[in-house]
N, C-alpha and C positions, 0 to 999 in steps of 0.2 A: 504493500499499501503506500502510496506518494504520501507526503505531506510538505506542508508548508505555512512556519510559524507563522506569518503575519500577510496582510495583506495590503494591499498598493500603493494605500493611500490615507492618512490622515490629518484634518484640519479641522479646525474650529470657523463656525459659518457666522456668516454677515448677511447671506440674500435671505428674503422672503419665502414662503414656500412659492413654488412654482406647479400646478396641476400637471400631470400626467395623462397625456390622453390615451383612448382606445386603440390606438394603431389603425384604424381599418382606414381604410384607402388613402393614405399616405403618401406624400411625394417627397422623393428626397428632396434637402436644401443644397445650396450651395455652398461650395466650402467659404465663401469672402460672409457667409449667414448663419457664423454657427450659435447653438440653443445658450441657455443664459447661464452662466460658467457658475458652478458652486460655490467656490470659495474667490474673496474678492480684498478690496482693502490692500491691508499688509500682511494675509496671510502668502502662504508662497506653498508650491509645490514639493509636498515629500514624500515622494514617489524614490522606492527604493530602486535603484540598479545595479546594485552589487549584495550577491546573494551566497551565505554558506551554500553547500554541495554535499549531503553526507550521502556517503556510501554504505557498503553493505557491512564489511567484514570489524569486527571490532579494530580497536587502534592498535599501537605498536606493545604498550603497556600493557595490556591483556594479553598477550600470546602470538599475533597476529605474526610471520615472518616479515621483514621488509621489503623482503624481493613480491611475495604476493600483493602487496600492497601497492606497490609500484604498478604490475601489473593490474591492478584494481584502476587504478589511476588511465595508466594509458588505455584501458578497455572506453573508459569515459572518456576521453578526449577523439576517441577514433568514432564513438556513436554520435558524437556530437558535429563531427566534421561531415559524415553523413546523413547526418538529418539537415544538415546545412544550418547549423547555429552558428552564428559569429559568436566568439566572447574572447575577453578580456581577461586572463588567468592571473591572480594579484598571489594567492599564496596556497602551499598544496602543504598539507597535515597527515604525520604518520602517527604520531607519538601519544600523544593525547587525544585528539580527535579525528576520526579517520575521514577524508574528503578534502573539497578545496572552497577556496570563494573564487568568485569568478563575478566579473561586470559587464552587462549584458542591457539590451534595448526591452524598457517595460516591457512591450507586447511581444514578447518571446519568452515569455516567465511561462506558458503553458508549454512551450516544446522545450523549451529546460528541464521541467518536471518531467518530461514522457521519454528521455532519455534514461536504454536501458543500465542498470546497476544504479540509477538516483534511488535513494530510501526517505530521503526528506531533502527539504529546501527552508530555511532558517534567512532572513532577511539581515545582512552585515550594517549594524544600526550602528549611526554617528553620535559617539559617547563624549558628553561636553564637560566644562568645568566650572568650579562657580569663578568669581570674580572675590578678591581678597577686601575685606574692608581695613580704614584707615585704623592706625595704630601708635601710640606712643611703646616705649618701655615697659613692658607687661611681662611679668615673671610667671614662666610656664607652671612654676611652683603650686600655685591654688588649685590648676586643674590635674596635675598629681598627687596632689592631698585628696582628692573625691577619692580615687581608687585604692588608694593605699603602695601607691607605687614608692612614696616618699619615706615608707617604711619598710616597704622590701629592699631599699638601695642603703639606709642612712643605719637603720639597725637591723637586718639582716645578712647584709655586706653582698648583696647580686645587682647585678650592673648587666647583664648579657651577654660576657665576656666569652667568642669562643661561638656562639652562636650570631648564623649567616640571615642576616635578613632582605631579601628583594622588595625593593618598592617598583614595583610598575607605574610611572606616570611619566613626570613630563621632564624627567633627570632629575641629577642632582647637582649644586652649584658643588662640586667636591673641592671647590677656592677656599668657599668659609670656614674658617678657624674652628668653628664649632663641631664644621663636619669631619674635622681632619684635616684640610687645607690641602691634598692632593688625590690623586685617583692613581691606582693599580697596585702591583703587590708590594705588601708591605702599608699600604693607607688603609685608613677606614674603607670610605669606599672603594674597594678592592676590585669588583667587578662589576661589569656594565656593557651595556652595546645602546648605541640608539637607531632604533630599528625605522623611522620616519625623516630626521634633517629638521632644521630649522623652519622652514620655508611649507613644508605638511601644513594641511589645513584641511579634513575631513566637511566642514563647515560648509554647504553649499549655499544657502543666504549668503555668507562671508563676502566680500569684496577681493581678499585675500584667499579666496577658494583656489586650494590646489593640492590634489586629493592624490598627487604622486608620491610615495614614499621615496628618497634616495636617502638609505643609512649607508650609518659610518662607525666607528669604534669611538664615538667621544660622547658618550650620556651627561655633559652638560647643561645645565639647566637655565632656560632664556624665558623661560614662563612664571615660574614659581610656585608655584602648587604641588611638585613633586619635592624641593627643597623643604616646604614647610610641612608636607607630612614626614618626612626622613628626619627634621628637626622634635618631631612626637615622639619619634621611636625612641630615637638616638642621641639627640645634640650633646655636645659636654663643652661647653663654657660659659657664655655670658646667659647664654639659659641652657638649661638640663634637661633632657628626654627622659623618657619611660624606661631606656635600657643603655645608659650613657656606654657601655663597653660593647656594643653591638657590630659586628663588621657589615657593611652594606653592600648590596650589589643595586647598580643602579640599570633599569630597564624602562628607557625613555618611549614611549609612544604618543605623544604629543610635538607639536612644532611648537613655534615662538607664542601662537595665538590660536583657539577655536578649538576645533573636536579631532579624536580618533576615532576609529571605527574597529567593530570588535573582531575581526577577523588577525589585526594586529595584537590584539591585547593576547590570543590564543598564540601567537606565533612569540613572544616574551615570553608565555608561560614556557612552553618548549625548552626556551635559552635559560631561565630560570630552572628547570630540570638539568640541563646540559652542567651546571656549574653548581651543584651539590646544594643549593640552596636550603636552611632548614627551614622557613617560615615565607610566605607571599604575602605581601598588604597590595588588595587594591581599592585604591580610594575613588573608584569609578565603576559604573554599571548604566545599567536599562533598564528602563522602570515599568512595570505591569507585565513580565514574561513568567514564562513558567521553570519549572528547573530541569524541565528538558534544551534549555536553550543552551548552547553548542558552550557559551563563557561557563555556565553552570556546570555543566558536564565536564571539559576539560577540567575542571578544578577537583571536582571531585576527586578526578583518576589522578592529579597531583598528592591529594592524601592518602591515595592508596598508594603513592611509592614511598609516603614518607613525611610528606613534606605537610606543614600547619596550612590553612590559605585562610586567613583574613579578608574580610571585603566589606565596605560600607552597603547599607541596605538600600539608600537613596534618600534623596530632600523631595520626595513628594506628598507628605503630610497633605498639604494643600488639597490635594488630589486624592485625598479620601483614603478609604478602603481598600486594599488588593493591590496597593501600590508598589510593593517591596520591587525590587532588580534584581535580576542575574551580573554579578555571580552570587550575587548573598544569598541570592534563594539555592544557591546548592544544597544539594542534600550532607553535604560531610563539610559545606563550608560554614565556618565563622560570621551568620550576617550580624552587624554591627549596628546598633540605634545609636541617637545623640540624646544627651542633656547639656544641659548650659551649664557652662563654668560657675562656681560660685561668687564670681565677680566678675564686674565689665566695667569698661575703661569710658571715663566719662568728663567730657568739659565740666567746668566747675568754678562758681565764685566762691568770696571769702563774704561772710560775718564774723567780724569781732574775731576775727584770723581763724573761724572753723570752715573749712570746705563744705562746699554744698552743691554735690553733680548733681548735671540737669541731663535732659534729655531734650532739645529743642523740637516742637511740635510742628505735623506738617503744615504748611502755609504760613507760617509766622513769618515778619519782616527778620532781617539779618540781625545776629547777635551782637553784639559787641564786644570786644578783646578786654577793653581798657577803659575805668572811666571808674568812677565811687556816686552812690546815687544814696538817696534816702529809701527806705523798702517801707511801705503802709499796710498792714492786715484790713482789706475791706470784707472778709466772710463770704460768705458763698457767691456773691455777686449775680445773682439769677436775675430773670426781672420779677419774678415775685419778692425778690427782697430788697428794692432799691425803696427808699435811699440807702448806697452804701455806707458799712458802720465806719470809713474813714474817708477823708478827701485826699486822693491819688493825683491829684495833679500838680503835672511837673514832678513826679515820683515813681517809681516802679511800685504796683499792686500787688500785693499776695493774696492770692483766692484759695479757698477751700474746693476740690474735689465734690462732686455731688448734686444731684436737684436737679440739674441741667448742664444742658450742651458743653464744650469747653468753649465754642463759639460763643454762644452768648454773654458767657462769664467776663470772655477775654473785649468784648467787643462795645460790652458796658463801660469796664473799664476805662477800654482807648477814648469812649467818647466823655468819659471824664478827667478827660486828661493825661491820661498815665502814659509813660515813655517805655515802660516795659509794663509786661505780666507775667508771676510766677503763679503758678499753680500747685497745689500741694495733695500728696495722693490722701485719698481717707481708709488704705489700708495699708500694711509694710511695702516701705520696697518704692523703689522711682517705678516710673510707666513711661511707655510711649503713649504718646495722644495726638489726635487730628484733631486741626479748628475747621475741616470740611472743605472750606472756599476762602481761600483771603478778606481781610480784613481790611488795612490800610497797605500791606503790604511793606512796612516800615517799623512798623512795632514788630520789637521782639515779644516772643511768649513763648515760654519753655514750661517744661515741668517737673519737678523735683519730690522724693520722698516724704511719708507721713514724718518720722522723723525727725528731718529736717526743716520742715514748716513748723512743727511744735516748735522747734527749738527758736528759730524766728521769733515766732509769736512769744517769746517767754523772753525777751531780750529787754533790755530799759531804753525805752523811747528817747533820744530819734534813734532808727534802729540805722544804719549805712551798711550798705554793701559794695563792693569791689568786681568787677570783670573782670575776668582774666582769659590769658591766652592758653590755659593751661590744662592736663587732663590730671587725670587720675584713677587710682582703682578704687570701687566702691560694690559694696553687697550688690547682690545684682536678686530683683524679687523671684528671678525665676530662676534662681541656682539651686542643680539637684535636682530641677523636672524634667520632665522631655523637652527637649525641643519643638516648633512647632514646625519646624520644614520635617522634621525626623518620619521617614514614609510608616505606614501602617502596613502590617499582616494582615490575614494568616497569607501565605502560598495557597494559589487557586489551587493545588489538591491537599487544602485544609492542612499541611506542614506546619509546626511553631516555628513561624518565622517573626521579628530576628529573633536573634538569639540571646542577645547579652547587648550593653551600653554601655558608651561610657562618654567622659566628657568631649563635644562636640563645638557647643555654643561659646565664641568670644575667645580663642583661643589664639595663644599670643608664640610664636614659632619664629625660626630660621626663615631667611626668605635671601633671595641672590641678592652679593655683595654690590651689584650694579644697580639695584631697585631699592638698597635701604639697608640689608642686610638682616631684619626682621619686621615681622606683619601680624597682623590679627585677621583669622579669617576663622568661617565659621559651617559647619555643616558634619554630615555623618564622615566626610572623607578628612575632619579630623578627630572625630571618635576612632575610627578602624585603626589608625596608628597607635592609638592606647591600650588598643588591643592586641594588637600585633608585638610590640614594647613587652609588654607584660606575658604574653606568650615566652619571649627569649626570655626573661627573667624566668620565668616556672621550668623552662628547657632547662636552662643552669643549674636550677635548685632541683630539679629530676630529672638527670639526664635519659633515663631509661622510659620514659615517657613516649607511649606510642601517639603518635598523630592524631589518630581517631579518637584519642580519650582524652588532649586538650580538653575541648571545648564543654566534656560534661564536668571536668574538676572545678572549669571557670565557672559554669552557670550553679554548682551545687554551691558555691560559696559567696555569688552576689547578693546584694542587698536592692529589691524590691522598693521603686519609689510612691509615692504618694502622685496621684489625680494634677495634672498640671491646673484641670479649671479652679480647682478650690481645693488644695492641699491641707487645708483646715477643717475639713469635712472627715481625713482620716481612711477616704477611698485610696486603694490600691490602685497604679495607671495601667490600665488595660496590657494585659498579658503579648497579645499581637501589636503592642507597639514598643514594648520595652522587653521582650522577652523575660530573662533571669532578672534582669536587676541592671543594678551599676556593677559595673567590675569590681571586684575586690581582692586584687591580686596579690597582696601581704595573709589575707587568710588562705587562699587560697594553694598557696606556698606551705604554709603550717600546717594545712589539715591533712588530718589523719584518718579521715572518712572518705570513703569515696561510692556513691549511689549510681548506680546505673538501673535505666538507662538514664540521660541527666533531665529530659524534657518527653512530654508527652502530650503526643497528637491524639484526641480522644473521636475527631471524624464527627459525623453528624449525629443531633441529640434524636434523630428520628431511631435511630438503632437500638435507644435505648441507652442502660448503663453500661459504661468501659471497665473493665478492668484489665488491672495492669500491676506483673510482677517487680515489684524494687528489688535489686539486690544490692544489701549492704554491704561495706567492706572496711572491717578495722584494721589499719597499719599501723596505730597505737601499740605502745606497749601495756596498757592496761583496758582493762575489759569500761567498755561503754554499754549506757542502758540509754535508750532514744524514746521519750516519747514522742507519738503519732498525731498530728496534727493536720489542718489545712487553715487557709486564708483564701478567700474572695477577691479576684480584683472586679474592677465595674465591666460591663458587656457594653458593645455596643451596637445598636439597630441599624439598618440603613442595607446600600449596595454600594455606593459609592462616598456620600456624604455621611459621616456617622453621626448619631445620637448615641446620649450614654445615661447606663443603668446601672442601676443597682443588679446585684446576681443572686437565684436563689439554689446555685448548684451545691451539691454536698458531694462528701466523701464518705465511703464508709471503708474501714479497716478489718482485716480478718484477727488482727491483734490490736492491744492498744499499745504494746510499749515492744523494744525488741532489747534482747540484752545481748552482747556480740563480747568473746573473749578475744584478748590478743591475739591478733593477728588471723581472727576467722571471720566468716561471711554469716551473714544471718539473708533472711528473705522476708516478705510484705506483702499482701495483696491489698492494694487501693483501689476500690469500684468505686469510679466517678461517675454519679448522675449529674445530669445536662442541665443548665438554666433550663428554664421554660419558656423563658422569652428576651429580649422582644421580638419583633418576627424579623426572619433573616439577621439575628441577631452573631454575633461572636462573645465567647462568653472565656473567663481562663480563671486562673488562681494559680495556688502554690501548696503542695503539700512541703508539712515543715517538720523537720526533728529535731528536736530539743534537748539536747543530755543534761540529765538529772542530775547530775554535779558539777554543774556550770560548765562556761566555753564555749566551742562555737558553734550555731544552730547552722542548720543544715537545708536546703530549699530545692525543691523541684517542681518548675510551671507545666503547668497544664493549659491545654485552649482546643476549644473546640468550636462546633456550629449549633445554633439552635434549630431545632426539628429538620424538617427536610431541605437541604443543601439545594438539590435539584428544585425546588418551589422560587429560585430567583429567574426571573426574567431576563432572557439574552437580547434578544433582537426586539430593541425598544426603539419609539419613534422618533425620539430626539426632541427638535427644531424643525426638523423638516418632514416629520412623519415616513421617515424608514423604516424597512429596508424601501428602495426607490429603483427602478429602471432609467439610467442614465447613459452619456453618451462619453467614453474615450476619445479625445478627437484632437490629435496634433498634439499628444502628448501630455491635456488636461483633460479636466473630469467636467461634465456641464450636465444639470438635469434637463432631460427630456423637454423639447420645446411643443405649445401646444399643438401643432401642425402635424409631430412626430419626427422622424428618421428613417429617414432607407441606407441599410449601413452596405457600404460599398468593402469593406473590411480590408480598405487599403492603409490610409490614416483615419480612422474612425473604425470606433468598437462599439457593439453594445455593453455596458459595465452597470456593474451590481454595487449601488450603495447603500453599507449597512452600519450601522450603529450597533455597537458590543456594550451594552450595560455592564455585562461580566466575561472574566476570561471562560471562552466554551473550548473543550476539548477535542470535538470535532466538527468538520464545516463542510461542508456539500454543494456543489450547485449543480442538479442535473439538468440535460436539454429535453425538453419536446415538441414534438410539432405539432402545427395548429389541431392538429385533431385528434392529438396522444398519442401516435409512437413514441417511442423512447429512443432516444441518441446517446444515451450514456449519458458519463461524470464528466465535465468539463474541471471539477476541482473537487479535491479528494484529500484534506486537510486535517492536522493535528494541532493541536496547543499553540492558538491564538490568542493575543494577548487581548487585554478590554480598550477600549478607547480610554483617553486621558481626564476627557471632560465629557459633559452632557450635551455640548454640540461637534463633538467628535465623529468622525465616519472611516469608513474602510472603503477602497473600493476595488471590484474586482472585474477587472475588463475579460471576455470570450473573445477568442480567436478564430473561430469557428472550426475547431477542431475537440473532440473527445475521446475516450479513454473506455476501454472495459474489460482490465486485466492488461496483458501485454500489447494488444490488440488498440490501433490507433483507427478514427475516424475524421474525415472531412465531412460536414453536412450540409447538405447541397441547398442553394440559394431558397429559398422558402421563408415561411412565416413561425416563428418559433415561442414558446413561453421556458422560463425555466419556474425549477423547482430548490430553493435555497434551503437546505437541513440542516442544524446546529445538536448537535448532543451538549450537552449540560455537563460542567467540571463536575466530574468521578460521577456521570452518570455511566446507566445501564443500556450499552446498545439493545437489546432486547425489549428493551420495556418502552412504549411509547408515550408514555406518561414523562420520561425524561429530554425527548424530542421536541424542539420548535421549528416548525415548517413556514416557509412564504411561498405563493405562487406569482411570478410576476407578471405585469401584462403582454400583451404580445408583441412581439419585434419581429422587423421584415429583413433577409439579408439578402441583398440583392447586387455579387460581383459584376462588376462590367467585364 
């Protein structure tokens, strides 16, 4: 069976819905008058033209001889030539994944899928990087303290010495003194390769688009991301990373700007394997994928060889549930979520030599960097509170948050003559605020913490404040909570992802010397290297730890964190957002107990209670007695946009406690009763092992789906009433015009425009003649990603060719319709209720 992981196009829509005609008696339109385009404005055609071509045999690491793999690829090339398929071969892979990456004309996708020996096609997706935020010198130490890495270094004496960590990224500025100052044998950056060259950029929307790699042997970093990531792993200088004694391998897969591609990532993985790296960090990924995506599969193979693979789970939290990315979704990969740093770098003004950190509100006027003014407290400053508590004319007004909008407060203060507006929070910490619209474009409006607001109000008038051009560290109100950008799981197959979390918001680390040497950045890109560095510490401390056991050890000792929405309520954040919780590496190193498995995926609640046998191993020198309990985390409802709910899941054990002698093992059966709501919900919690005589508490996260997973509708209408019959015309997608369209099948093809609200496991398009004769299948695909937004869609063109088994057919001219069938994630092929179908309007093929 042939399959294609994704379809041709994903765009967000600006156009309004245009009716689809009945197709009866239509006339061909002139090429000069194409139908209305589906996308518009600043949106771009994201149709991929580069594909992974998976071949039948297992890769070399699974035992297939090199000669056989070569013969298989030669067979593909010969068959493609015989079929008249023109393509550009980019890479051939043997070791971790068997196949090639090729560039083709998008209209030839069906032809590519039908080449004998091809078992699957996957898009070679472009992978982009976040931009850094500006920052002054800020110690990485605050982030290290969140994970216990400071304790592992200073008290336990571990630095990661002797461990080789591969960083697949933008390269490393190996001249940076914090990273060793040199490249090659005897240097800290001892291994590496540049797979792409400075000018490479896979972003087709960029003016500097240049998808042609020009590799060389110098993995220097001209972008910055990789140097920042590497500093978190193991800087040793002005800043200190998690494992300051590691040796680096720098595998550069980005140019000086823009994006890379997934096939280059696999090529870099094979190089890291050849260099015998112990740990691989990948702070990059592709959202909305399945664990079957090639970068995830190749990563799993690396783990089988003995390398620990760590990857960011993604920065698509704003895009809702099931947004985690590959390779972090890999079955054996450690997929990492992000928590915000405990401190944040802010500009400040002073009041009586007290530093007051502030956040400039959106639509504020410019904030002064010098000058002293009087500040007066005016109360809440809402319309209902007028007149103000004090006259702010010619002064800075201090208002209290609450009861009305920031804009209303600031407007009232400015209308009363205030030269600036400071709004203090009504809850602990600083806050990000917006005025919604500009007021006068001149007056500065900033937000400060409740604590600082109360401090100012307590001073003896006249109270003077002084603006500065300085910045400093201040406690972050979101410190230790999940970052807003961190992606949600679960995996589309309901595997528990992410696996664990680490600091990733507001992280200060190394940066290329020519760009200032240091910078603050945020993202799961920054949380992943915290875990990669921690793995190096663990491997130094416990050198015989198998690569496949590392993740569970880290999960056992992790610390779940409270819900970001209101941490004071005491709810634990979603397991499918934080995994096992915050990395706690010193406890993981000191742990004498190991629980397997390290996580539990309970699947669909419709199946009823889920029983998991836990094996508990005591590697200490004294007997241990653990009491067993559980703690629920919050659930989410919804398919893309999450809502948050309490959970009524519960766990029953076949014993109340376990007693384990030194060096012994014990087992316990935990039966997890799934939550009963909300609809389409994801629930989770933690099995807790508490020692009776004190000491480290261990946990095992669990998560699952509420009810019937196949109850989620996959084919949803979106904003245009999808699915739709459209036109692929000269490489762009269009809606069907009112007068219809006769397809000459030259530069115009029928196209099926589909919105996936959730990841489908299988996707089929079958073609039928007007009177019902079956013309076999145009598509028979598996493991497609969901759309990123409610307005996105994929386009599937029909090139006039179908297949059944190994035979292909060219449909004659005539009138046809298509039937689309979608098998829902984890669905049963033989259960009609697990399939959704849609029948297209008629369309006419009339070749010249």
